[in-house]
C-alpha positions as CSV (number, residue, x, y, z in Angstrom):
1,M,-7.7,-7.9,4.7
2,V,-5.7,-9.1,1.7
3,Q,-3.3,-12.0,2.1
4,E,0.3,-11.6,3.0
5,L,2.3,-10.1,0.2
6,D,4.9,-12.4,-1.4
7,P,7.3,-10.1,-3.2
8,E,9.4,-13.0,-4.5
9,L,6.5,-15.1,-5.8
10,T,7.7,-17.1,-8.8
11,I,5.6,-17.3,-11.9
12,D,7.1,-19.6,-14.5
13,W,5.9,-20.5,-18.0
14,E,7.1,-22.5,-21.0
15,F,5.8,-23.2,-24.4
16,S,6.3,-26.6,-26.1
17,W,5.5,-25.8,-29.6
18,T,4.0,-28.4,-31.9
19,D,6.1,-29.3,-34.9
20,E,5.0,-27.1,-37.8
21,T,2.8,-29.0,-40.3
22,V,0.8,-27.9,-43.1
23,K,-2.9,-28.0,-42.3
24,G,-6.2,-27.6,-44.1
25,R,-5.5,-24.2,-45.7
26,G,-1.9,-24.8,-46.4
27,R,-0.4,-22.6,-43.7
28,P,1.9,-23.5,-40.7
29,A,0.2,-24.1,-37.4
30,A,2.7,-21.7,-35.9
31,S,1.1,-21.0,-32.5
32,E,-0.1,-24.5,-31.7
33,G,1.5,-26.2,-28.7
34,V,1.4,-26.6,-24.9
35,L,1.8,-23.9,-22.3
36,T,3.0,-25.0,-18.9
37,L,2.2,-22.4,-16.3
38,R,3.4,-22.6,-12.7
39,V,3.0,-20.4,-9.7
40,G,5.4,-21.3,-6.9
41,D,5.1,-25.1,-6.7
42,D,1.6,-25.2,-8.2
43,V,1.1,-26.2,-11.8
44,L,-1.9,-24.3,-13.2
45,W,-1.7,-25.3,-16.9
46,S,0.3,-28.3,-18.2
47,V,0.6,-30.9,-21.0
48,D,-2.5,-32.6,-19.6
49,D,-4.5,-29.8,-21.1
50,G,-3.3,-30.7,-24.7
51,D,-2.2,-28.7,-27.7
52,W,-3.9,-25.4,-28.4
53,P,-3.6,-22.5,-30.9
54,W,-2.2,-19.9,-28.6
55,I,-2.9,-17.1,-31.0
56,E,-6.3,-17.1,-29.2
57,L,-4.6,-16.1,-26.0
58,L,-2.7,-13.3,-27.7
59,E,-5.9,-11.9,-29.2
60,W,-7.7,-12.1,-25.9
61,L,-4.8,-10.4,-24.1
62,T,-4.9,-7.6,-26.6
63,S,-8.7,-7.0,-26.4
64,S,-8.6,-7.3,-22.5
65,W,-5.4,-5.3,-22.0
66,T,-6.9,-1.9,-21.1
67,W,-9.3,-3.5,-18.6
68,I,-6.5,-5.6,-17.1
69,R,-4.3,-2.5,-16.6
70,V,-6.9,0.1,-15.7
71,E,-9.4,-1.7,-13.5
72,D,-8.4,-1.4,-9.8
73,G,-9.9,-3.9,-7.4
74,L,-12.8,-6.4,-7.7
75,P,-16.2,-5.3,-8.9
76,A,-19.4,-5.0,-6.8
77,D,-17.3,-4.1,-3.7
78,L,-16.3,-7.7,-3.2
79,P,-13.5,-8.3,-0.6
80,A,-10.0,-8.8,-1.9
81,D,-9.2,-11.5,0.6
82,V,-11.2,-14.3,-1.0
83,A,-9.5,-17.7,-0.8
84,N,-10.2,-19.0,-4.3
85,V,-12.5,-18.6,-7.3
86,G,-15.3,-20.5,-5.6
87,A,-15.1,-18.2,-2.6
88,L,-15.3,-15.2,-4.9
89,R,-18.6,-16.4,-6.3
90,Y,-19.9,-17.2,-2.8
91,E,-19.0,-13.7,-1.6
92,L,-21.0,-12.2,-4.4
93,K,-24.1,-14.3,-3.5
94,R,-23.7,-13.3,0.1
95,A,-23.3,-9.6,-0.7
96,V,-26.4,-9.4,-2.8
97,R,-28.7,-11.9,-1.0
98,Y,-30.9,-9.1,0.4
99,E,-30.7,-6.8,-2.6
100,P,-33.6,-6.3,-5.1
101,D,-33.6,-8.4,-8.2
102,G,-32.3,-5.6,-10.4
103,V,-29.3,-4.8,-8.2
104,R,-28.5,-8.5,-7.8
105,T,-28.5,-9.0,-11.6
106,Q,-26.4,-5.9,-12.1
107,S,-23.8,-7.1,-9.6
108,E,-23.7,-10.6,-11.1
109,M,-23.2,-9.2,-14.5
110,A,-20.4,-6.9,-13.3
111,L,-18.6,-10.0,-11.9
112,W,-19.2,-11.9,-15.1
113,D,-17.8,-9.1,-17.2
114,F,-14.8,-8.8,-14.9
115,I,-14.1,-12.5,-15.3
116,E,-14.4,-12.3,-19.1
117,T,-11.5,-9.7,-19.2
118,H,-9.4,-11.0,-16.2
119,D,-9.5,-14.8,-16.3
120,L,-6.8,-16.0,-18.7
121,S,-8.8,-19.2,-19.3
122,R,-11.6,-17.3,-21.0
123,A,-9.2,-16.9,-24.0
124,L,-9.4,-20.6,-24.7
125,A,-13.1,-21.1,-25.5
126,G,-13.9,-24.8,-25.5
127,A,-10.7,-25.9,-23.7
128,N,-10.9,-27.6,-20.4
129,T,-8.5,-25.2,-18.8
130,R,-8.5,-24.2,-15.1
131,P,-9.2,-20.5,-14.3
132,V,-6.4,-18.1,-13.7
133,L,-7.9,-14.8,-12.6
134,I,-5.6,-11.8,-12.3
135,W,-6.3,-8.2,-11.2
136,R,-4.6,-5.1,-9.8
137,Q,-5.2,-3.4,-6.5
138,G,-3.1,-0.3,-6.5
139,L,0.5,-1.7,-6.8
140,L,-0.6,-5.1,-5.5
141,G,-1.2,-8.0,-7.9
142,H,-3.7,-10.8,-7.2
143,L,-3.7,-14.2,-8.9
144,L,-6.7,-16.4,-8.0
145,T,-7.1,-20.1,-8.9
146,E,-9.5,-22.8,-8.0
147,Q,-7.4,-23.6,-4.9
148,T,-5.3,-20.6,-4.0
149,H,-5.0,-16.9,-3.8
150,Y,-1.6,-15.4,-4.4
151,V,-0.6,-11.8,-3.7
152,T,2.6,-10.2,-5.1
153,H,3.7,-7.0,-6.8
154,W,1.5,-6.2,-9.7
155,R,4.4,-5.5,-12.0
156,R,5.6,-9.1,-11.5
157,I,2.2,-10.5,-12.7
158,L,1.9,-7.9,-15.5
159,S,5.4,-8.5,-16.8
160,T,4.8,-12.3,-16.8
161,V,1.6,-12.0,-18.9
162,E,3.3,-9.5,-21.2
163,S,6.2,-11.9,-21.8
164,I,3.8,-14.7,-22.6
165,G,2.1,-12.4,-25.2
166,D,5.5,-11.5,-26.6
167,A,6.5,-15.1,-27.0
168,I,3.3,-15.9,-28.9
169,A,3.7,-12.8,-31.1
170,H,7.3,-13.9,-31.9
171,R,6.2,-17.4,-32.8
172,L,3.7,-16.0,-35.2
173,L,6.6,-14.5,-37.2
174,R,6.8,-18.1,-38.6
175,A,3.5,-17.4,-40.5
176,P,4.2,-14.1,-42.3
177,D,1.7,-14.7,-45.0
178,D,-1.2,-15.5,-42.6
179,Q,-3.5,-12.4,-42.3
180,R,-4.8,-13.4,-38.8
181,S,-1.2,-13.8,-37.5
182,R,-0.2,-10.5,-38.9
183,A,-3.2,-8.7,-37.4
184,A,-2.6,-10.4,-34.0
185,R,1.0,-9.2,-33.9
186,M,0.2,-5.7,-35.0
187,N,-2.6,-5.3,-32.5
188,W,-0.4,-6.6,-29.7
189,Q,2.2,-4.1,-30.5
190,M,-0.4,-1.3,-30.4
191,R,-2.0,-2.5,-27.1
192,D,-1.0,0.6,-25.1
193,A,-2.1,3.1,-27.8
194,V,-5.2,4.1,-25.9
195,S,-6.6,7.6,-25.5
196,S,-7.1,9.3,-22.2
197,G,-10.8,9.4,-22.7
198,T,-10.9,5.6,-23.1
199,L,-8.7,5.1,-20.0
200,L,-11.1,7.3,-18.0
201,A,-14.2,5.5,-19.4
202,T,-12.6,2.2,-18.4
203,A,-11.8,3.4,-14.9
204,R,-15.4,4.5,-14.5
205,G,-16.7,1.2,-15.8
206,Q,-18.3,2.7,-18.9
207,D,-18.3,1.4,-22.4
208,A,-18.5,4.8,-24.0
209,T,-15.8,7.5,-23.8
210,I,-16.2,10.3,-21.2
211,D,-18.1,13.4,-22.1
212,A,-15.5,15.9,-23.3
213,L,-17.7,18.8,-21.9
214,T,-17.5,17.3,-18.4
215,F,-13.8,16.4,-18.2
216,P,-10.8,18.4,-19.1
217,T,-9.0,17.6,-22.4
218,I,-5.6,18.7,-21.2
219,W,-4.3,16.9,-18.1
220,R,-1.7,18.3,-15.8
221,D,-1.1,14.6,-14.9
222,S,1.2,14.1,-17.9
223,D,1.8,10.6,-16.7
224,I,-1.8,9.5,-17.1
225,G,-0.4,6.6,-19.2
226,E,1.5,5.5,-16.0
227,I,-1.7,3.9,-15.0
228,E,-0.9,2.7,-11.6
229,Y,0.4,6.1,-10.5
230,S,-2.2,8.3,-12.0
231,P,-4.4,10.1,-9.4
232,I,-6.8,11.1,-12.2
233,L,-7.5,7.4,-13.1
234,A,-7.7,6.4,-9.5
235,A,-10.2,9.1,-8.7
236,A,-12.2,8.4,-11.8
237,R,-12.7,4.8,-10.6
238,M,-13.5,5.8,-7.0
239,T,-16.1,8.3,-8.1
240,S,-17.7,6.0,-10.7
241,R,-21.0,5.8,-8.7
242,L,-21.3,9.6,-8.7
243,P,-22.8,11.7,-11.5
244,A,-20.3,12.7,-14.2
245,T,-20.7,16.3,-13.2
246,V,-19.5,15.6,-9.7
247,A,-16.8,13.2,-10.8
248,G,-15.6,15.8,-13.3
249,R,-15.4,18.4,-10.6
250,V,-13.2,16.1,-8.5
251,L,-11.0,15.3,-11.4
252,R,-10.6,19.0,-12.4
253,L,-9.5,19.8,-8.9
254,I,-6.9,17.1,-8.8
255,N,-5.8,18.1,-12.3
256,A,-5.1,21.6,-11.0
257,L,-3.1,20.5,-8.0
258,P,0.6,21.5,-8.1
259,G,3.4,19.1,-7.3
260,R,5.0,19.6,-3.9
261,E,8.0,18.4,-2.0
262,T,7.2,16.4,1.1
263,S,9.1,14.6,3.9
264,I,6.2,12.1,4.5
265,P,8.0,9.1,2.8
266,A,10.6,9.1,5.5
267,V,8.0,9.2,8.3
268,S,6.0,6.5,6.5
269,D,9.1,4.2,6.3
270,A,9.8,4.7,10.0
271,V,6.2,4.0,11.1
272,I,5.8,0.9,9.0
273,A,9.2,-0.5,10.1
274,A,8.5,0.2,13.8
275,A,5.0,-1.3,13.6
276,N,6.3,-4.5,11.9
277,L,2.9,-5.8,11.1
278,D,1.9,-8.4,8.5
279,R,-1.1,-8.0,6.3
280,S,-3.0,-10.9,7.8
281,A,-3.8,-8.9,11.0
282,P,-7.4,-7.5,11.1
283,P,-7.6,-3.9,9.8
284,Y,-8.5,-2.4,13.2
285,A,-5.5,-4.1,14.8
286,Q,-3.2,-2.7,12.2
287,A,-4.7,0.7,12.6
288,Y,-4.2,0.8,16.4
289,E,-0.6,-0.2,16.1
290,Y,0.2,2.2,13.3
291,A,-1.5,5.0,15.3
292,K,0.4,4.2,18.4
293,V,3.7,4.1,16.6
294,F,2.9,7.3,14.8
295,R,2.1,9.2,18.0
296,V,5.3,8.0,19.5
297,T,7.2,9.1,16.4
298,L,5.7,12.6,16.9
299,G,6.6,12.6,20.6
300,L,3.0,12.7,21.7
301,D,1.8,11.0,24.9
302,E,-1.7,9.6,25.1
303,N,-3.1,12.8,26.7
304,S,-1.7,15.2,24.1
305,P,-4.0,16.2,21.2
306,F,-2.9,15.7,17.7
307,L,-3.4,18.6,15.3
308,P,-3.6,17.1,11.8
309,E,-3.6,20.2,9.7
310,Q,-0.7,21.6,11.5
311,W,1.3,18.4,11.0
312,L,0.3,18.3,7.3
313,D,1.5,21.8,6.8
314,H,4.8,21.0,8.4
315,M,5.1,18.0,6.1
316,G,4.5,20.1,3.0
317,V,1.0,18.7,2.2
318,L,-1.5,21.2,0.8
319,V,-4.9,21.3,2.5
320,Q,-7.6,22.8,0.3
321,D,-11.2,23.4,1.2
322,E,-13.8,23.1,-1.6
323,R,-17.6,22.6,-2.0
324,L,-18.5,19.7,-4.2
325,G,-22.2,19.8,-3.8
326,E,-22.2,16.1,-2.7
327,K,-22.6,14.9,0.8
328,T,-21.2,11.4,0.4
329,I,-17.7,12.6,-0.3
330,D,-15.8,13.9,2.7
331,A,-12.3,14.3,1.3
332,V,-10.1,13.7,-1.7
333,A,-6.4,13.1,-1.5
334,A,-3.8,12.9,-4.3
335,W,-0.1,12.1,-4.3
336,G,0.7,11.4,-8.0
337,P,3.9,12.2,-9.9
338,Q,2.5,15.6,-11.0
339,N,-0.2,16.3,-8.5
340,G,0.2,16.8,-4.7
341,P,0.5,15.5,-2.1
342,A,-2.6,17.4,-1.3
343,I,-5.9,16.8,0.6
344,I,-9.1,18.4,-0.6
345,I,-11.7,18.8,2.1
346,N,-15.3,18.8,0.9
347,R,-17.2,21.4,3.0
348,D,-20.5,19.8,1.9
349,G,-19.6,16.3,3.2
350,W,-21.6,14.5,5.9
351,F,-18.7,14.5,8.3
352,S,-16.1,17.0,6.9
353,S,-18.6,19.9,7.0
354,S,-18.0,20.3,10.8
355,P,-14.7,21.4,12.4
356,N,-14.3,18.1,14.3
357,G,-15.3,16.0,11.3
358,R,-12.8,17.9,9.2
359,N,-10.1,17.0,11.7
360,T,-11.0,13.3,11.5
361,S,-11.2,13.4,7.7
362,L,-7.6,14.8,7.6
363,A,-6.4,12.1,10.0
364,H,-8.1,9.5,7.8
365,E,-6.2,10.7,4.8
366,I,-2.9,10.8,6.8
367,C,-3.3,7.1,7.3
368,H,-3.5,6.6,3.5
369,L,-0.5,8.9,3.0
370,L,1.6,6.9,5.6
371,I,0.5,3.3,5.0
372,D,-1.1,2.8,1.6
373,R,0.9,4.8,-0.9
374,Q,3.3,1.8,-1.4
375,D,0.7,-0.7,-2.3
376,A,-3.1,-0.4,-2.2
377,L,-3.4,3.3,-2.9
378,P,-0.3,4.6,-4.8
379,A,-1.9,7.7,-6.3
380,A,-5.1,8.9,-4.7
381,E,-8.1,8.2,-2.4
382,V,-11.7,9.5,-2.3
383,M,-13.1,9.3,1.2
384,G,-16.7,8.1,0.5
385,G,-15.9,6.7,-2.9
386,R,-15.2,3.1,-4.1
387,V,-12.2,2.0,-2.0
388,D,-11.4,-1.5,-0.7
389,V,-13.5,-2.1,2.4
390,A,-10.6,-3.3,4.5
391,V,-8.3,-0.4,3.5
392,E,-11.0,2.1,4.6
393,Q,-11.7,0.2,7.8
394,R,-8.1,0.6,8.7
395,A,-8.0,4.3,7.9
396,R,-11.2,5.0,10.0
397,A,-9.8,3.1,13.0
398,F,-6.4,4.9,12.6
399,A,-8.1,8.3,12.4
400,A,-10.0,7.7,15.6
401,E,-7.0,6.3,17.5
402,V,-4.6,8.9,16.4
403,M,-7.0,11.7,17.3
404,L,-8.2,10.2,20.6
405,P,-6.5,7.1,22.0
406,R,-9.0,4.5,23.3
407,A,-7.2,4.3,26.6
408,V,-7.9,8.0,27.3
409,A,-11.5,7.8,26.3
410,G,-12.1,4.6,28.3
411,A,-10.4,6.0,31.5
412,S,-12.5,9.2,31.3
413,L,-15.8,7.5,30.8
414,R,-15.1,4.8,33.4
415,Q,-15.1,7.6,36.0
416,A,-18.6,8.8,34.9
417,A,-21.2,8.0,37.5
418,D,-24.3,8.6,35.5
419,E,-25.7,10.0,32.3
420,S,-25.0,13.6,33.0
421,G,-21.4,12.7,34.0
422,A,-21.1,10.8,30.7
423,V,-22.3,13.8,28.7
424,R,-19.8,16.1,30.5
425,A,-16.9,13.7,29.9
426,V,-17.8,13.4,26.2
427,R,-18.0,17.1,25.7
428,S,-14.7,17.7,27.5
429,L,-12.9,15.0,25.4
430,S,-14.5,16.3,22.2
431,N,-13.4,19.9,22.8
432,R,-9.9,18.9,24.0
433,F,-9.1,16.4,21.2
434,G,-11.1,18.0,18.4
435,V,-13.3,14.9,17.6
436,S,-17.0,14.3,17.4
437,H,-19.1,13.0,20.2
438,E,-19.6,9.7,18.2
439,I,-15.8,9.1,18.1
440,V,-15.5,9.7,21.8
441,A,-18.3,7.2,22.4
442,R,-16.8,4.6,20.1
443,Q,-13.3,5.0,21.4
444,A,-14.6,4.5,25.0
445,Y,-16.5,1.4,23.8
446,N,-13.5,0.1,21.9
447,S,-11.3,0.5,25.0
448,Q,-13.2,-2.4,26.6
449,V,-13.3,-0.8,30.0
450,A,-16.3,-1.6,32.2
451,L,-18.8,1.2,32.0
452,K,-21.8,1.8,34.2
453,P,-25.1,0.7,32.5
454,T,-26.5,4.2,32.4
455,V,-23.3,5.6,30.9
456,F,-23.1,2.8,28.3
457,E,-26.7,3.5,27.3
458,R,-26.0,7.2,26.9
459,L,-23.0,6.6,24.8
460,R,-25.0,4.2,22.7
461,Q,-27.4,7.0,21.8
462,M,-24.5,9.1,20.5
463,V,-23.5,6.7,17.6
464,S,-25.1,6.6,14.2
465,D,-25.5,2.8,14.3
466,P,-26.6,1.7,17.8
467,S,-27.1,-1.9,16.7
468,R,-23.3,-2.3,16.6
469,F,-22.9,-0.8,20.0
470,N,-23.6,-3.9,22.2
471,P,-22.7,-4.7,25.8
């Protein structure tokens, strides 16, 4: 899981400009000087790095701006909780060690491209400057150095970088006759003048703009420029591995969703406050506590089934069934300023195509609605798409626990004397709580109760990955 959020993280910077002197071509060296950059008590850049023409940083910020703002999360499904820049590179090597050469090369290039547009030190070609890697994860902001990983609100990091760019642009006013300085200032001022097609292409990780025949030209999401809160851009990124035709279908469905009033924020605040968890706890531990608190909030005891669609309807959340013609996507949820909150269930999905799988998919999205809207997933989620691994682990564990508490599954299966008794218990729990046989088996396993060997082996045969179902 990502490190603990520090909402008050201080990021300080200061320019010490060099005295203006006329150089080779007779113009003032307006942007030369030293940038001292501190995060908390750590000095990242300082006078030891020497003078530099900081117009290069302004030009780099301008060219990288769309990528910095639109890209959400690390490339190649790398975990967000890496300790430093070296650990990030190590995680990539570990992730692709068994992959074919082509896949390994593609993942390595994806990380290199990411570093080129997110590491501030890449602006200073030839300088011996330490890396400062920044990226967005929903509303969270990450700042990674050679020693440390900081997590704070993304707006805090973005506004800091923006103010540095503004300071350089203002300094360049001292060189009004220099063509490069004028161009750098003008381009910086126009940095957000980007078309919706370019934003979508960037979100999908493409260099070319999106095919206009596949995607709508008029967006109901009138705040698509509010990048962090756009479900359209979030879903475009999460469906980037799917064919453009499937992604286009998802985006059109989100685009057509009406805005709705909901009382979920109040429930969300109550659940998060009552759970009182920090982000350093393992995803499954967070999930179990959130699910427990949520059931208590609803007045449900352990033996009472939870009916997700009924609760969503009561909360004002639209549930809409569609056929996407794609098995890997089970559900799509959106809760942007103009769209939703709503959950689209894919009736063609591997799990959501069955009634019990549909229940669990809805419970999965409820976790995102309750827990993730304020940070990791502020606008949308595609179940089966590109979403942070830890965030998805938490949602899966929450869905299982809120639908069928581990204690109930464990107590029932502990009473089973043999295989036939195990089958009867699983069927009974599945029918009563509206979950699949696999979830019953996994919840009994996760309860850590002592099961008879024959019962354990029968449960092991019910799960999709028996290798992870060990005594």
